[in-house]
Backbone of each chain as ProteinMPNN parsed JSONL, in Angstrom:
{"seq_chain_A": "XXXXXXXXXXXXXXXXXXXXXXXXXXXXXXXXXXXXXXXXXXXXXXXXXXXXXXXXXXXXXXXXXXXXXXXXXXXXXXXXXXXXXXXXXXXXXXXXXXXXXXXXXXXXXXX", "coords_chain_A": {"N_chain_A": [[10.392, 1.647, 15.334], [9.2, 3.102, 12.205], [5.8, 4.168, 12.156], [2.235, 4.295, 11.603], [-0.816, 5.643, 12.647], [-4.243, 5.3, 12.401], [-7.538, 6.566, 12.912], [-9.925, 4.564, 14.639], [-12.236, 2.209, 13.219], [-15.051, 2.113, 10.823], [-16.28, 4.778, 8.697], [-19.246, 6.374, 8.325], [-21.262, 8.411, 6.412], [-23.418, 11.051, 5.184], [-24.173, 12.038, 1.817], [-22.571, 14.976, 0.631], [-21.703, 15.724, 3.115], [-19.144, 16.736, 5.528], [-15.931, 15.37, 5.558], [-13.562, 13.948, 7.717], [-10.601, 12.212, 8.303], [-8.55, 10.977, 10.687], [-4.997, 10.913, 11.063], [-2.01, 9.989, 12.511], [1.552, 9.922, 13.072], [4.62, 8.149, 13.713], [7.987, 8.626, 13.479], [11.482, 8.613, 12.718], [13.534, 11.336, 11.809], [12.582, 12.968, 8.748], [9.889, 12.144, 7.332], [8.17, 11.343, 4.197], [4.724, 11.81, 3.508], [1.619, 10.174, 2.851], [-1.623, 9.676, 1.379], [-3.459, 6.929, 0.46], [-5.965, 5.407, -1.621], [-8.432, 2.89, -1.864], [-10.627, 1.753, -4.015], [-13.695, -0.13, -4.308], [-12.996, -3.362, -5.474], [-10.716, -2.569, -6.811], [-7.191, -1.698, -7.21], [-4.755, -0.271, -4.892], [-4.504, 3.25, -4.924], [-2.596, 6.194, -5.285], [-3.633, 9.001, -3.556], [-2.976, 11.568, -2.522], [-0.046, 13.482, -1.566], [2.574, 14.646, 0.654], [5.689, 16.108, 1.156], [7.246, 17.556, 2.942], [7.32, 19.431, 6.033], [4.441, 21.399, 6.72], [3.605, 21.386, 4.124], [0.872, 21.082, 1.875], [-1.051, 18.554, 0.6], [-3.186, 17.863, -2.175], [-6.063, 16.686, -3.946], [-8.696, 15.771, -6.09], [-10.564, 17.144, -4.537], [-9.918, 16.434, -1.99], [-7.861, 17.1, 0.88], [-4.79, 17.341, 2.712], [-2.659, 18.286, 5.357], [0.71, 18.432, 6.199], [1.71, 18.206, 9.345], [4.169, 18.858, 11.409], [4.514, 19.512, 14.082], [2.435, 18.332, 15.424], [2.664, 15.808, 14.55], [0.955, 14.849, 12.449], [-1.368, 14.076, 9.771], [-3.974, 14.663, 8.688], [-6.824, 13.737, 6.79], [-9.107, 15.511, 4.742], [-12.29, 16.379, 3.358], [-14.515, 18.589, 1.899], [-17.146, 18.153, 0.925], [-18.591, 15.274, 0.484], [-19.075, 12.639, -1.953], [-21.121, 9.927, -3.203], [-19.472, 8.383, -4.751], [-17.058, 8.561, -3.475], [-16.881, 6.572, -1.675], [-14.905, 4.172, -0.231], [-11.828, 2.549, 0.813], [-9.515, 4.151, 2.857], [-6.11, 4.794, 3.224], [-3.528, 5.887, 5.283], [-0.087, 6.678, 4.977], [3.503, 6.458, 5.403], [6.829, 7.231, 4.286], [10.001, 6.737, 5.158], [12.543, 7.195, 4.092], [13.7, 4.763, 3.746], [12.82, 3.351, 1.63], [10.504, 1.893, 1.951], [7.033, 1.712, 2.453], [5.13, 2.537, 5.276], [2.065, 1.635, 6.454], [-1.106, 2.792, 7.732], [-3.943, 1.207, 9.37], [-6.144, 1.584, 7.813], [-9.281, 3.074, 6.793], [-12.61, 2.39, 6.321], [-14.788, 4.111, 4.288], [-18.089, 5.02, 3.956], [-20.443, 6.439, 1.952], [-23.608, 7.682, 2.064], [-26.408, 8.073, -0.056]], "CA_chain_A": [[10.359, 1.841, 13.901], [8.168, 4.0, 11.694], [4.442, 3.63, 12.246], [1.127, 5.2, 11.293], [-2.041, 5.306, 13.378], [-5.472, 5.901, 11.908], [-8.684, 6.446, 13.804], [-10.557, 3.256, 14.573], [-13.596, 1.994, 12.765], [-15.532, 2.678, 9.563], [-16.882, 6.101, 8.732], [-20.455, 6.425, 7.507], [-21.794, 9.765, 6.386], [-24.346, 11.361, 4.101], [-23.632, 12.814, 0.698], [-22.345, 16.41, 0.862], [-21.175, 15.966, 4.465], [-17.703, 16.996, 5.653], [-15.191, 14.166, 5.959], [-12.215, 14.015, 8.303], [-10.01, 10.961, 8.777], [-7.334, 11.334, 11.408], [-3.791, 10.113, 10.877], [-0.799, 10.453, 13.194], [2.661, 9.06, 12.715], [5.859, 8.123, 14.488], [9.106, 8.373, 12.565], [12.709, 9.37, 12.932], [13.827, 12.136, 10.636], [11.542, 13.741, 8.09], [9.294, 11.247, 6.323], [7.137, 11.783, 3.275], [3.431, 11.309, 3.966], [0.741, 9.84, 1.734], [-2.916, 9.036, 1.506], [-3.833, 6.03, -0.629], [-7.377, 5.041, -1.614], [-8.727, 1.606, -2.522], [-12.042, 1.661, -4.376], [-14.129, -1.533, -4.36], [-12.558, -4.158, -6.618], [-9.573, -1.973, -7.488], [-5.944, -1.651, -6.453], [-4.422, 0.954, -4.177], [-4.122, 4.38, -5.768], [-2.148, 7.365, -4.549], [-4.605, 10.102, -3.563], [-2.207, 12.797, -2.393], [1.159, 13.312, -0.76], [3.296, 15.831, 1.098], [7.049, 15.636, 1.411], [7.9, 18.283, 4.027], [6.433, 20.077, 7.005], [3.557, 22.489, 6.294], [3.105, 21.138, 2.763], [-0.502, 20.602, 1.757], [-1.351, 17.748, -0.57], [-4.594, 17.966, -2.533], [-6.462, 15.967, -5.156], [-10.107, 15.37, -6.141], [-11.293, 17.794, -3.457], [-9.343, 16.02, -0.711], [-6.668, 17.828, 1.293], [-4.146, 16.957, 3.97], [-1.511, 19.143, 5.628], [1.799, 17.799, 6.954], [1.91, 18.967, 10.588], [5.27, 18.227, 12.152], [4.393, 19.765, 15.517], [1.485, 17.362, 15.988], [2.933, 14.557, 13.8], [-0.337, 14.444, 11.903], [-1.606, 14.267, 8.339], [-5.394, 14.349, 8.627], [-7.447, 13.877, 5.471], [-10.379, 16.22, 4.789], [-12.995, 16.766, 2.131], [-15.616, 19.445, 2.325], [-18.473, 17.699, 0.499], [-18.318, 13.958, -0.098], [-20.027, 12.058, -2.892], [-21.24, 8.47, -3.089], [-18.304, 7.806, -5.433], [-15.903, 8.6, -2.57], [-16.916, 5.374, -0.827], [-13.661, 3.438, -0.468], [-10.982, 2.426, 2.001], [-8.466, 5.165, 2.802], [-4.927, 4.418, 3.995], [-2.459, 6.855, 5.499], [1.189, 5.973, 4.906], [4.709, 7.276, 5.399], [8.063, 6.645, 3.756], [11.018, 7.417, 5.951], [13.868, 7.17, 3.484], [14.209, 3.394, 3.63], [12.184, 2.759, 0.455], [9.342, 1.076, 2.276], [5.891, 2.448, 2.982], [4.462, 2.021, 6.472], [0.661, 1.986, 6.301], [-2.073, 2.637, 8.8], [-4.856, 0.073, 9.2], [-7.158, 1.929, 6.827], [-10.634, 3.394, 7.23], [-13.677, 2.22, 5.328], [-15.702, 5.254, 4.231], [-19.325, 4.724, 3.238], [-21.23, 7.653, 1.76], [-25.008, 7.312, 1.785], [-27.077, 9.127, -0.861]], "C_chain_A": [[9.258, 2.803, 13.499], [6.792, 3.361, 11.811], [3.423, 4.73, 11.985], [-0.108, 4.722, 12.037], [-3.226, 6.052, 12.765], [-6.578, 5.683, 12.919], [-9.371, 5.108, 13.579], [-11.891, 3.318, 13.853], [-13.956, 2.61, 11.431], [-16.158, 4.053, 9.781], [-18.078, 6.09, 7.79], [-21.011, 7.841, 7.571], [-22.665, 9.977, 5.161], [-23.632, 12.143, 3.009], [-23.616, 14.293, 1.067], [-21.872, 16.722, 2.286], [-19.673, 16.22, 4.393], [-17.021, 15.741, 6.19], [-13.855, 14.549, 6.573], [-11.808, 12.61, 8.698], [-8.675, 11.321, 9.41], [-6.19, 10.363, 11.143], [-2.658, 10.759, 11.659], [0.314, 9.462, 12.909], [3.784, 9.161, 13.732], [6.977, 7.779, 13.524], [10.323, 9.141, 13.037], [12.97, 10.17, 11.656], [12.584, 12.804, 10.07], [10.905, 12.909, 6.978], [8.458, 11.989, 5.301], [5.836, 11.112, 3.693], [2.468, 11.186, 2.786], [-0.646, 9.451, 2.236], [-3.151, 8.219, 0.244], [-5.314, 5.688, -0.487], [-7.552, 3.728, -2.384], [-10.227, 1.54, -2.764], [-12.426, 0.191, -4.488], [-13.667, -2.227, -5.638], [-11.356, -3.609, -7.347], [-8.333, -2.011, -6.606], [-5.781, -0.333, -5.724], [-3.996, 2.039, -5.151], [-3.639, 5.504, -4.868], [-3.189, 8.467, -4.688], [-3.888, 11.446, -3.488], [-0.987, 12.53, -1.531], [1.717, 14.669, -0.35], [4.679, 15.374, 1.545], [7.79, 16.421, 2.486], [6.879, 19.015, 4.864], [5.733, 21.285, 6.394], [3.106, 22.372, 4.844], [1.661, 20.68, 2.837], [-0.609, 19.809, 0.473], [-2.833, 17.869, -0.886], [-4.852, 17.248, -3.841], [-7.929, 15.605, -5.024], [-10.923, 15.964, -5.005], [-10.824, 17.407, -2.067], [-8.094, 16.857, -0.416], [-6.094, 17.2, 2.556], [-2.907, 17.819, 4.13], [-0.546, 18.432, 6.555], [2.079, 18.68, 8.167], [2.981, 18.274, 11.418], [5.081, 18.367, 13.661], [3.434, 18.799, 16.196], [1.656, 15.98, 15.369], [1.64, 14.003, 13.221], [-0.432, 14.763, 10.424], [-3.077, 13.899, 8.088], [-5.965, 14.625, 7.234], [-8.806, 14.548, 5.616], [-10.954, 16.39, 3.398], [-14.264, 17.481, 2.54], [-17.005, 18.912, 2.009], [-18.298, 16.369, -0.231], [-19.444, 13.526, -1.047], [-20.071, 10.542, -2.687], [-20.012, 7.79, -3.693], [-17.028, 7.865, -4.597], [-15.876, 7.404, -1.627], [-15.737, 4.471, -1.196], [-12.975, 3.214, 0.871], [-9.802, 3.381, 1.824], [-7.339, 4.775, 3.755], [-3.969, 5.594, 4.079], [-1.136, 6.085, 5.512], [2.345, 6.962, 5.004], [5.867, 6.499, 4.797], [9.207, 7.435, 4.36], [12.424, 7.346, 5.395], [14.464, 5.787, 3.362], [13.514, 2.62, 2.516], [11.073, 1.77, 0.785], [8.263, 1.972, 2.851], [5.38, 1.744, 4.234], [3.032, 2.545, 6.423], [-0.076, 1.949, 7.635], [-3.024, 1.5, 8.458], [-5.936, 0.334, 8.156], [-8.506, 2.235, 7.461], [-11.598, 3.202, 6.067], [-14.591, 3.435, 5.412], [-16.903, 4.856, 3.38], [-20.137, 6.006, 3.164], [-22.622, 7.249, 1.3], [-25.687, 8.436, 1.015], [-28.137, 9.863, -0.043]], "O_chain_A": [[8.481, 3.263, 14.335], [6.635, 2.159, 11.593], [3.707, 5.919, 12.126], [-0.408, 3.528, 12.052], [-3.206, 7.276, 12.63], [-6.549, 4.724, 13.69], [-9.394, 4.588, 12.464], [-12.583, 4.336, 13.872], [-13.272, 3.513, 10.949], [-16.511, 4.428, 10.899], [-17.933, 5.826, 6.596], [-21.206, 8.397, 8.652], [-22.648, 9.181, 4.223], [-22.629, 12.815, 3.249], [-24.526, 14.794, 1.727], [-21.664, 17.889, 2.617], [-19.02, 15.969, 3.38], [-17.482, 15.133, 7.156], [-13.113, 15.365, 6.025], [-12.57, 11.894, 9.348], [-7.793, 11.889, 8.766], [-6.392, 9.155, 11.018], [-2.379, 11.946, 11.486], [0.062, 8.311, 12.551], [3.88, 10.12, 14.498], [6.923, 6.762, 12.833], [10.208, 10.187, 13.674], [12.655, 9.716, 10.555], [11.66, 13.159, 10.802], [11.334, 12.966, 5.825], [8.081, 13.14, 5.519], [5.842, 9.98, 4.176], [2.499, 11.987, 1.852], [-0.814, 8.967, 3.355], [-3.059, 8.722, -0.876], [-5.855, 5.678, 0.619], [-6.909, 3.494, -3.407], [-11.005, 1.303, -1.84], [-11.564, -0.651, -4.74], [-13.914, -1.744, -6.743], [-10.996, -4.125, -8.406], [-8.409, -2.315, -5.416], [-6.563, 0.6, -5.911], [-3.231, 1.79, -6.083], [-4.211, 5.739, -3.803], [-3.582, 8.825, -5.798], [-4.152, 12.348, -4.282], [-0.893, 11.505, -0.857], [1.377, 15.7, -0.93], [4.812, 14.364, 2.236], [8.866, 15.998, 2.91], [5.729, 19.197, 4.462], [6.33, 22.077, 5.663], [2.303, 23.183, 4.384], [1.276, 19.969, 3.765], [-0.303, 20.311, -0.608], [-3.654, 17.967, 0.025], [-3.997, 17.2, -4.726], [-8.366, 15.175, -3.956], [-11.885, 15.343, -4.553], [-11.274, 17.98, -1.075], [-7.371, 17.266, -1.324], [-6.815, 16.607, 3.359], [-2.184, 18.062, 3.163], [-0.95, 17.891, 7.585], [2.624, 19.776, 8.029], [2.735, 17.243, 12.044], [5.434, 17.47, 14.426], [3.583, 18.48, 17.375], [0.865, 15.078, 15.644], [1.273, 12.853, 13.461], [0.307, 15.593, 9.893], [-3.377, 12.947, 7.368], [-5.625, 15.619, 6.593], [-9.577, 14.199, 6.51], [-10.235, 16.525, 2.408], [-14.993, 17.028, 3.421], [-17.951, 19.188, 2.747], [-17.911, 16.332, -1.399], [-20.583, 13.981, -0.951], [-19.174, 9.958, -2.078], [-19.567, 6.751, -3.206], [-16.017, 7.274, -4.978], [-14.929, 7.25, -0.856], [-15.6, 4.06, -2.348], [-13.469, 3.629, 1.919], [-9.171, 3.411, 0.768], [-7.569, 4.468, 4.925], [-3.641, 6.217, 3.069], [-1.08, 4.96, 6.007], [2.186, 8.15, 4.723], [5.88, 5.268, 4.802], [9.364, 8.631, 4.112], [13.395, 7.428, 6.147], [15.605, 5.638, 2.925], [13.599, 1.394, 2.454], [10.747, 0.906, -0.029], [8.542, 2.877, 3.638], [5.216, 0.524, 4.256], [2.811, 3.754, 6.358], [0.273, 1.191, 8.54], [-2.926, 0.901, 7.388], [-6.57, -0.603, 7.67], [-8.832, 1.721, 8.531], [-11.428, 3.768, 4.988], [-15.109, 3.754, 6.482], [-16.757, 4.415, 2.24], [-20.48, 6.592, 4.191], [-22.791, 6.568, 0.288], [-25.566, 9.606, 1.376], [-28.792, 10.771, -0.555]]}, "seq_chain_B": "XXXXXXXXXXXXXXXXXXXXXXXXXXXXXXXXXXXXXXXXXXXXXXXXXXXXXXXXXXXXXXXXXXXXXXXXXXXXXXXXXXXXXXXXXXXXXXXXXXXXXXXXXXXXXXXXXX", "coords_chain_B": {"N_chain_B": [[3.526, -2.117, -19.931], [0.206, -0.719, -19.306], [-0.347, -0.568, -16.617], [0.57, -1.908, -13.379], [0.783, -5.327, -13.502], [-0.561, -8.295, -12.219], [-0.389, -11.807, -11.542], [-1.452, -15.092, -10.452], [-4.828, -13.733, -10.249], [-6.391, -14.771, -8.329], [-5.81, -17.444, -6.083], [-6.149, -20.638, -4.87], [-4.8, -22.858, -2.639], [-3.471, -25.931, -1.339], [-2.509, -26.508, 2.023], [0.949, -26.698, 2.642], [1.755, -26.893, 0.031], [3.706, -25.373, -2.644], [3.688, -22.006, -3.877], [3.682, -19.688, -6.61], [3.802, -16.294, -7.311], [3.248, -13.779, -9.671], [4.595, -10.731, -10.984], [4.29, -8.032, -13.151], [5.825, -5.17, -13.81], [5.218, -1.605, -14.396], [6.268, -0.51, -17.533], [9.639, 0.421, -17.824], [9.934, 1.141, -15.196], [12.179, 1.061, -12.581], [12.21, 0.335, -9.947], [10.726, -2.054, -7.795], [8.203, -3.448, -5.758], [7.027, -5.578, -3.127], [4.144, -6.145, -1.224], [2.04, -7.207, 1.494], [-1.342, -7.776, 2.218], [-3.442, -8.264, 4.789], [-6.191, -9.313, 6.904], [-5.665, -9.331, 9.635], [-3.161, -8.095, 9.946], [-3.03, -5.825, 8.374], [-1.493, -3.716, 5.915], [1.602, -4.839, 4.916], [5.056, -4.376, 4.385], [7.116, -6.314, 2.278], [9.415, -6.78, 0.511], [11.784, -5.057, -1.561], [12.961, -4.254, -4.875], [15.674, -2.857, -6.599], [16.339, -2.443, -9.782], [17.585, -5.601, -10.538], [18.322, -6.225, -8.051], [17.92, -6.9, -4.583], [18.068, -5.031, -1.972], [17.002, -4.987, 0.594], [15.717, -7.357, 2.466], [14.432, -7.731, 4.758], [11.76, -7.611, 5.414], [10.519, -9.942, 4.675], [8.505, -12.56, 5.883], [9.34, -15.134, 6.724], [11.751, -17.798, 6.163], [10.52, -19.273, 4.251], [9.61, -17.689, 2.335], [10.511, -16.159, -0.712], [11.925, -14.063, -3.253], [12.443, -13.034, -6.6], [13.886, -11.145, -9.283], [14.126, -10.645, -12.684], [15.958, -9.482, -15.5], [15.424, -6.881, -14.934], [12.74, -6.502, -14.88], [10.08, -8.424, -14.808], [8.903, -9.906, -11.778], [8.977, -12.554, -9.374], [7.295, -13.857, -6.633], [7.789, -16.307, -4.328], [6.307, -18.732, -2.316], [7.042, -21.208, -0.154], [5.944, -24.406, 1.015], [3.3, -23.721, 1.988], [1.342, -22.136, 4.547], [-1.621, -21.755, 6.566], [-1.7, -19.214, 7.652], [-0.519, -17.74, 5.703], [-2.411, -16.867, 4.001], [-3.673, -14.202, 2.223], [-3.788, -10.988, 0.553], [-1.511, -10.41, -1.931], [0.377, -7.784, -2.859], [1.818, -6.101, -5.562], [4.013, -3.493, -6.536], [5.297, -0.678, -8.394], [7.824, 1.763, -9.291], [9.348, 4.681, -10.821], [11.842, 5.174, -9.788], [13.622, 5.095, -6.706], [13.119, 6.521, -3.447], [10.902, 9.306, -3.274], [9.608, 9.028, -5.663], [6.454, 8.379, -7.217], [4.586, 5.597, -6.214], [3.11, 2.917, -7.819], [0.449, 0.68, -7.587], [-0.436, -2.756, -8.207], [-3.398, -4.819, -8.728], [-3.35, -6.954, -7.1], [-2.755, -10.312, -5.844], [-4.866, -12.709, -4.731], [-4.448, -14.928, -2.217], [-5.413, -17.993, -0.951], [-5.017, -20.341, 1.513], [-5.801, -23.593, 2.129]], "CA_chain_B": [[2.068, -2.09, -19.946], [-0.429, 0.475, -18.791], [-0.289, -0.565, -15.17], [1.218, -3.075, -12.796], [-0.043, -6.5, -13.756], [-0.231, -9.419, -11.322], [-1.098, -13.064, -11.788], [-2.886, -15.094, -10.746], [-5.579, -12.79, -9.428], [-6.868, -15.587, -7.21], [-5.178, -18.756, -6.008], [-6.45, -21.455, -3.704], [-3.816, -23.924, -2.595], [-3.501, -26.743, -0.124], [-1.418, -26.326, 2.981], [2.134, -27.492, 2.356], [2.161, -26.745, -1.366], [4.417, -24.149, -2.985], [2.998, -21.141, -4.846], [4.436, -18.6, -7.231], [3.002, -15.144, -7.707], [4.015, -13.046, -10.677], [4.337, -9.294, -11.113], [4.841, -7.366, -14.32], [5.728, -3.751, -13.446], [5.046, -0.644, -15.473], [7.458, -0.476, -18.38], [10.59, 1.486, -17.506], [10.079, 1.325, -13.746], [13.322, 0.287, -12.094], [11.956, -0.137, -8.582], [9.573, -2.949, -7.684], [7.942, -3.72, -4.344], [5.986, -6.535, -2.746], [3.475, -5.932, 0.054], [1.004, -8.181, 1.813], [-2.487, -7.154, 2.884], [-4.256, -9.275, 5.451], [-7.147, -8.732, 7.848], [-5.088, -9.153, 10.966], [-1.917, -7.327, 9.961], [-3.054, -4.658, 7.502], [-0.548, -3.72, 4.794], [2.969, -5.024, 5.382], [6.127, -4.413, 3.392], [7.847, -7.578, 2.215], [10.722, -6.684, -0.12], [11.827, -4.227, -2.755], [14.054, -4.437, -5.818], [16.151, -1.78, -7.459], [16.841, -3.314, -10.83], [17.434, -7.013, -10.151], [18.915, -6.396, -6.733], [17.021, -6.702, -3.438], [18.934, -4.626, -0.866], [16.359, -5.107, 1.9], [14.822, -8.512, 2.509], [14.068, -7.91, 6.165], [10.324, -7.693, 5.578], [10.002, -11.284, 4.393], [8.105, -13.073, 7.192], [10.074, -16.343, 7.11], [12.61, -18.285, 5.069], [9.704, -19.931, 3.227], [9.317, -16.664, 1.336], [11.641, -15.662, -1.49], [11.51, -13.3, -4.426], [13.502, -12.71, -7.541], [13.513, -10.295, -10.398], [15.05, -10.883, -13.784], [15.889, -8.537, -16.612], [14.931, -5.589, -14.468], [11.315, -6.372, -15.183], [9.157, -9.313, -14.096], [9.326, -10.459, -10.488], [8.201, -13.677, -8.858], [7.312, -14.104, -5.192], [7.553, -17.729, -4.104], [6.057, -19.159, -0.933], [7.197, -22.662, -0.053], [5.267, -25.098, 2.128], [2.351, -22.708, 2.453], [0.599, -22.302, 5.79], [-2.889, -21.012, 6.528], [-1.47, -17.799, 7.961], [-0.039, -17.047, 4.501], [-3.579, -16.379, 3.257], [-3.642, -12.74, 2.189], [-3.632, -10.424, -0.786], [-0.124, -10.024, -2.167], [0.355, -6.623, -3.745], [3.059, -5.68, -6.184], [4.007, -2.085, -6.914], [6.538, -0.257, -9.052], [8.037, 3.204, -9.419], [10.445, 5.012, -11.733], [13.069, 5.033, -9.019], [13.322, 4.914, -5.288], [12.495, 7.608, -2.686], [10.439, 10.513, -3.931], [8.82, 8.703, -6.852], [5.139, 7.818, -6.944], [4.52, 4.142, -6.278], [1.856, 2.452, -8.435], [0.145, -0.675, -7.137], [-1.294, -3.653, -8.955], [-4.649, -5.158, -8.043], [-3.06, -7.967, -6.105], [-3.05, -11.745, -5.991], [-5.529, -13.163, -3.5], [-4.023, -16.29, -1.919], [-6.107, -18.688, 0.126], [-4.407, -21.638, 1.833], [-6.814, -24.4, 2.826]], "C_chain_B": [[1.527, -0.829, -19.298], [-0.321, 0.573, -17.285], [0.488, -1.773, -14.695], [0.275, -4.271, -12.936], [0.397, -7.655, -12.866], [-1.028, -10.652, -11.729], [-0.603, -14.144, -10.835], [-3.61, -14.062, -9.892], [-6.133, -13.494, -8.19], [-6.202, -16.948, -7.257], [-5.615, -19.437, -4.727], [-5.495, -22.63, -3.728], [-3.946, -24.701, -1.298], [-2.298, -26.447, 0.739], [-0.268, -27.257, 2.629], [2.611, -27.391, 0.919], [2.929, -25.441, -1.553], [3.572, -23.331, -3.963], [3.955, -20.093, -5.379], [3.472, -17.515, -7.672], [3.867, -14.263, -8.601], [3.615, -11.58, -10.728], [5.048, -8.759, -12.335], [4.718, -5.858, -14.079], [5.445, -2.875, -14.667], [6.369, -0.549, -16.239], [8.346, 0.714, -18.016], [10.759, 1.756, -16.024], [11.196, 0.431, -13.227], [13.099, -0.281, -10.699], [10.676, -0.964, -8.545], [9.444, -3.387, -6.234], [6.901, -4.826, -4.214], [5.478, -6.171, -1.35], [2.453, -7.042, 0.248], [-0.099, -7.467, 2.582], [-3.345, -8.256, 3.478], [-5.119, -8.612, 6.508], [-6.483, -8.422, 9.174], [-3.939, -8.159, 11.017], [-1.958, -6.071, 9.118], [-2.073, -4.822, 6.361], [0.88, -3.789, 5.315], [3.936, -5.035, 4.208], [6.824, -5.764, 3.444], [9.27, -7.377, 1.717], [10.654, -5.658, -1.245], [13.057, -4.545, -3.59], [14.398, -3.1, -6.456], [16.891, -2.498, -8.594], [16.569, -4.75, -10.435], [17.912, -7.284, -8.731], [17.913, -6.083, -5.623], [17.851, -6.335, -2.211], [18.344, -4.884, 0.527], [15.349, -6.24, 1.867], [14.243, -8.707, 3.894], [12.567, -8.022, 6.391], [9.734, -9.06, 5.288], [9.714, -11.992, 5.713], [8.834, -14.34, 7.64], [10.916, -16.798, 5.927], [11.82, -19.109, 4.043], [9.384, -18.967, 2.074], [10.603, -16.268, 0.616], [11.096, -14.906, -2.694], [12.714, -13.099, -5.316], [12.939, -11.816, -8.637], [14.564, -10.475, -11.468], [14.849, -9.84, -14.872], [15.381, -7.173, -16.221], [13.454, -5.389, -14.702], [10.486, -7.283, -14.283], [9.762, -9.824, -12.792], [8.41, -11.609, -10.1], [8.385, -13.761, -7.349], [6.924, -15.566, -4.992], [7.346, -17.992, -2.625], [6.113, -20.679, -0.924], [6.431, -23.182, 1.152], [4.248, -24.161, 2.776], [1.626, -23.132, 3.728], [-0.672, -21.45, 5.718], [-2.675, -19.525, 6.812], [-0.877, -17.025, 6.779], [-1.191, -16.497, 3.675], [-3.655, -14.863, 3.37], [-3.718, -12.292, 0.734], [-2.195, -9.942, -0.91], [-0.101, -8.956, -3.251], [1.749, -6.35, -4.282], [2.915, -4.211, -6.565], [5.31, -1.763, -7.634], [6.61, 1.261, -9.102], [9.234, 3.441, -10.314], [11.795, 4.854, -11.051], [12.669, 4.877, -7.584], [12.754, 6.212, -4.705], [12.119, 8.831, -3.512], [9.605, 10.259, -5.161], [7.49, 8.071, -6.472], [5.155, 6.315, -7.169], [3.138, 3.742, -6.784], [1.653, 0.989, -8.073], [-0.656, -1.449, -8.174], [-2.531, -3.998, -8.143], [-4.495, -6.319, -7.078], [-3.383, -9.38, -6.534], [-3.62, -12.223, -4.676], [-5.189, -14.632, -3.289], [-4.818, -16.844, -0.744], [-5.472, -20.056, 0.305], [-5.415, -22.426, 2.659], [-6.213, -25.683, 3.401]], "O_chain_B": [[2.279, 0.013, -18.808], [-0.215, 1.668, -16.734], [0.998, -2.559, -15.494], [-0.886, -4.213, -12.531], [1.586, -7.956, -12.772], [-2.166, -10.563, -12.191], [0.563, -14.118, -10.442], [-3.053, -13.57, -8.911], [-6.315, -12.879, -7.139], [-6.044, -17.539, -8.325], [-5.472, -18.886, -3.636], [-5.392, -23.326, -4.738], [-4.46, -24.199, -0.298], [-1.207, -26.169, 0.24], [-0.468, -28.441, 2.355], [3.745, -27.761, 0.614], [2.826, -24.522, -0.74], [2.834, -23.889, -4.775], [4.897, -19.672, -4.707], [2.46, -17.783, -8.32], [5.046, -14.032, -8.33], [2.449, -11.232, -10.541], [6.24, -8.992, -12.538], [3.612, -5.32, -14.139], [5.437, -3.343, -15.805], [7.446, -0.515, -15.644], [7.883, 1.85, -17.912], [11.639, 2.524, -15.632], [11.17, -0.787, -13.402], [13.73, -1.266, -10.316], [9.678, -0.621, -9.179], [10.439, -3.663, -5.563], [6.023, -4.988, -5.061], [6.255, -5.925, -0.428], [2.057, -7.721, -0.699], [0.165, -6.662, 3.476], [-3.906, -9.08, 2.756], [-4.833, -7.502, 6.958], [-6.716, -7.366, 9.763], [-3.76, -7.462, 12.016], [-0.997, -5.302, 9.14], [-1.844, -5.935, 5.888], [1.32, -2.915, 6.062], [3.661, -5.632, 3.168], [7.09, -6.295, 4.523], [10.228, -7.747, 2.397], [9.588, -5.42, -1.813], [14.061, -5.041, -3.081], [13.515, -2.317, -6.807], [17.948, -3.09, -8.376], [15.453, -5.089, -10.04], [17.907, -8.424, -8.267], [17.152, -5.12, -5.715], [18.296, -7.221, -1.481], [19.076, -4.988, 1.511], [14.261, -6.101, 1.309], [13.629, -9.736, 4.174], [12.138, -8.48, 7.45], [8.576, -9.317, 5.616], [10.582, -12.03, 6.585], [8.932, -14.589, 8.842], [10.81, -16.253, 4.828], [12.397, -19.592, 3.068], [8.951, -19.378, 0.998], [11.644, -16.069, 1.241], [9.947, -15.094, -3.096], [13.85, -13.005, -4.85], [11.734, -11.741, -8.879], [15.761, -10.46, -11.181], [13.735, -9.381, -15.13], [14.953, -6.394, -17.072], [12.963, -4.26, -14.723], [10.222, -6.948, -13.129], [10.951, -10.129, -12.709], [7.23, -11.633, -10.449], [9.511, -13.737, -6.853], [5.862, -16.004, -5.434], [8.119, -17.529, -1.786], [5.331, -21.348, -1.6], [6.288, -22.499, 2.166], [4.335, -23.855, 3.966], [1.342, -24.309, 3.951], [-0.771, -20.536, 4.9], [-3.389, -18.678, 6.274], [-0.745, -15.802, 6.839], [-0.963, -15.732, 2.737], [-3.695, -14.31, 4.469], [-3.713, -13.108, -0.188], [-1.722, -9.158, -0.088], [-0.499, -9.187, -4.392], [2.731, -6.368, -3.541], [1.818, -3.749, -6.879], [6.3, -2.483, -7.503], [5.6, 1.953, -8.973], [10.039, 2.539, -10.548], [12.772, 4.446, -11.678], [11.52, 4.566, -7.273], [12.003, 6.921, -5.374], [12.899, 9.323, -4.327], [8.954, 11.175, -5.663], [7.415, 7.31, -5.507], [5.667, 5.824, -8.175], [2.12, 4.175, -6.243], [2.554, 0.165, -8.227], [-1.45, -0.877, -8.92], [-2.698, -3.532, -7.015], [-5.416, -6.63, -6.323], [-4.169, -9.614, -7.452], [-2.963, -12.16, -3.636], [-5.589, -15.485, -4.081], [-4.882, -16.232, 0.322], [-5.396, -20.84, -0.641], [-5.831, -21.998, 3.735], [-6.925, -26.475, 4.018]]}, "name": "protein", "num_of_chains": 2, "seq": "XXXXXXXXXXXXXXXXXXXXXXXXXXXXXXXXXXXXXXXXXXXXXXXXXXXXXXXXXXXXXXXXXXXXXXXXXXXXXXXXXXXXXXXXXXXXXXXXXXXXXXXXXXXXXXXXXXXXXXXXXXXXXXXXXXXXXXXXXXXXXXXXXXXXXXXXXXXXXXXXXXXXXXXXXXXXXXXXXXXXXXXXXXXXXXXXXXXXXXXXXXXXXXXXXXXXXXXXXXXXXXXXX"}
């Protein structure tokens, strides 16, 4: 079945550092890919999405490019802020109306 | 409403009791979803509704779980004879339609079975 793999463990970095969170997927066909973010005490929010190969999703300084050849959708931000501290989930939707999520990565940005 | 609303936000129940969790989707959203978020399993799909119909119930973990939706709006997730492994955050989400539409999540109902 469809699945998403995120890099293990929390990510701790200093303000203004470069952030990368790796995400790879397994799916039949051509899924849509998403990054969701969960800020402390809040619900899941869509951060960005891409619906076909080579599409780049972007929002709030975050970017991710749909790479079919490597089945990846890595999340990047050039200069993180303390307010970016949250849990980030990679997800895919393969046409069956259900999202398959990765395990999530806790990101902690230190001032 | 402005967003997806869920109640209760927190529920502690004794093992063996039944619980009902309620979801009020964004007004006008025809699709409604239930997910479960737990430490061991991450985020799991449970069920979705298009209108009042649930075409795919395969994500429900056992026959103790059921869900219904009435009037194309409010949905209730019912867990009968709760077990400790049911402890999790139950997330509801809604969207204007199915595939291709942005899915908006509620803040969840935190269920603890003691």
